[in-house]
Structure formats: C-alpha cells, structure tokens
N, C-alpha and C positions, 0 to 999 in steps of 0.2 A: 819624463815625469813618472811613467810607469815603474821604472827602476827605483826611483826615489821612494815612491809609495811602497813598493815591495820590500825595500830595505828597511823602511820604518816599521812595517808590519812584522818582519822577521825579528827586529830588535825588541818589539813589544812582546812577541810570542816567547822569545828567549827569556825575557824578564819574568813573564807570568809563570813559566814552567820551572825556572831556576830558583831553588830555595836560597835562604841566607847562607852565609859562609859556614865553614866547617865548625862543628862544636865537639867538645870532648866526648868520648864514648862513655856510656853508662856502666856503672857497676864493675864487678870483677871481670866480666866477660868482655874483653877488648875487641872481640870479633863480632860484637852485636852492632849491626848497621841499621839505622832507621832509614826508611825509604826516602824520607823528605829531607834528610841531612846529607849534604855531599861528603864523599869520602876523602881521605887524604891522597896525596900524590902516589904513595907506595901501594895503594889498594890494587888488587889484581883485577884482571879483565872480567872475570866472572862476576865479581862483586859490582863492578861498574855497570855491567849489562843487566844484572838482576835489578839493581836500583832503578835503572832507566825504565825497564819494563814495568815495574811495580807502580812507579809514579804516573805512567801513562794509562793505567787501567781506568776504564770509563766510569766505574762506580766508586772509585776511591775518593773519599771526601773528608770533610772536617770532623766527622763523627767516627772515623776509622783510624786505626793505627797499624801500619804494616812495618815489619822489621825482618831482618834475616841474619843468619850466620853462614859463613862459607868455610868449610873444612875440606880442603882438597877439591874434589869435584862434587861434593855433597853440599846441597843448600838446605838449610833448615829455615822455614818460614815461621815467623812469630807475630804476635800482636793480637788485636781484637777488631772485629768488623761487625757492622749492623746487618749485613746481607750475606746469606750463604753463598750466593753467586760470586761475590768478591773473593771469598776464600778459594773457591774452585778456580776462578780466573787467575788468581795469583799463582797457584800451583801450575796451571797450564802454561803460563808465560815463563815461569822459572825453568820448567822442563825443556823449553825450546832454546834456552841460552846455550850457545856453543861451549862445550867442555863440561857441562853439567851431566852427571851420570845418575844422580839420585836426588829426589826432593822429599824432604820430611816436612809435612804440613802440620804445624802446631798452632795455627791461627785459630783463635777462639771466636765462635759466632755468639754475639751477645744475645741474651734472651729477649723475646718480644715483650714489651711492657709499655703501655700507654703513659704511665707515670715517668718512666725513663725518657720517653720521647718528649714529654713536656719539659723535663729538666734539660735535655739537650738543647731544645729551642730557647729556653730561658737563659741558659749559659751562653749560647751563641749570641743572642741579642745583647746580653749584658757586656760580654767581652768585646765583641766587634763593633759596639757603638761607642766605645771609649775614644775620646779625641786622641789622635795620633796612632792608636792601635788599629783603628779602622783602615786608615790609608797605608800604614806600614806593613800590616800583616793580612788584611782582608781582601786585597785586590788581586790575589794570585789565583790561578786555576785550582790549585790545591793549597789552601792557606797553611802557613807553617805552624799554627797553633791548633792542635787536635784535641777534641773534647770527647773523652771516652766515659760513658755512663753505664754502670752495671748495678742494678738493684738500689738505685738512689745514691751510689757512691761515684764520685767524679774523679777522673784522673786526667790531668793536663799533660799532653805530650807535645814535643816539638822543640823549636829553637826560637829564641828572641834575641834582639840586638843588645840588650843590656839588663843589668840587675834591676833597675828601676821598673822597666816594663814587666819583668817577671813578678816583682812584688805587687805592682798595681793589678795585674791580671789575677794573681792569687787572692788579693783582698776582694776584688769584684766577684770572683767565682764563689768565694765563701759566703757572699751576701745574697746569693740566689735562694729563694724559698724551697723547702722540701728536700734539700740536699743533706744527706747524712754525714758525708765527709768529702774533703777535697785533698787529693794528693797532687802536689805540684812537681811534676817531673820535667818541667821546661828546662832546657839547657840554654845557657848564655853563650851567644856566638863568640867565637874566638877569631882573632884576626891573624892572618898569615904573616910571618916575620921574615 
C-alpha cells in the first residue's frame, strides 16, 4: 500500500512540476528558452539543467518571467521578476550548472508599486477564475500563464493548449480596470509529431 501511495504522489508531483508541451520559440532569437516551456529533444544538457534549476526556485511564481539563452558555456538570464532575491537566486543556480563558465544576468527587477500589485491580483483573479482555465492552468506549482505588470502595463507570458484559450485570456485581461495595455505573448502549445 505504501508503494502505491508513493507512486501516486510521484505522479502528481511530476504533473505539477511539468509544464505543457513544447511551444515554438519566440521572435528572431531561436535560442531564447522560457523556463516554464520544455525544450526540444535536440536541446543541450546545459539548457535542460538551467531550465530545471530555474523552475525549482522557491520564489518563482505567476508574477515572474524567467528565460535564458545558452551560447556555448555562457548562459544569459532574461525576464522580469517582482523580487530582487529571485534575480540573485537565478544567477546562483545557473552558475552551479555543470559546464557553465559565465552567467550574464539581464533579469529586470520590476519596480515596487501598490497599483501594479493591485493589477497583478486583479488579473490573477480574472484569469484563473475562468471556467476551464482554472483547472487546466492554475493547478500547477508554477502556473503556465505568467502575469507581468510594469507601470500599469500587463504582459502575458507562457503557454496555453489552444488558440481559444489564448483569446479568452486576452479578452479577460483587457477587461481588468486600471490597466493601460495588455501584450499577449502567450504561445499556443504544439504537439510532437
């Protein structure tokens, strides 16, 4: 009975930590890896390990965006975070990855703002209360939809299962009061063939 329970807990833990399937890389930089989007099979060991370490950071949450580039043995950290300690922790864990000789930390620490904090919570409640969205994306340790707020401007990062979810989330995010703009950078999940 203990083995059965342990096996079930391990399966649940794997589901919670594992994001959705791979999505296409953003923009012209094909080496840009989002921490919450799994890489392709050809991805090198350094990229896999950096992603793993970033996703496991204790303060990494729905209001943060962590990404990275790997160029040989140099890792460049990208994104935006709400806590300076997360920026420092990301650099620390990236430096510990075997084969990494240099880490360039370009993670932006978002400004302190009570208004941005209110927008973050309002966006979170609006998005993660949507029927279907709540259970599909909100039950993970690190949800796959990230809400980045800077000076009243919202950027949605992450991956969703289909275009309909992306559109629904975009409409909902645009309906939140006090938001100046919404940039929807959500990627639609691709299926392996």
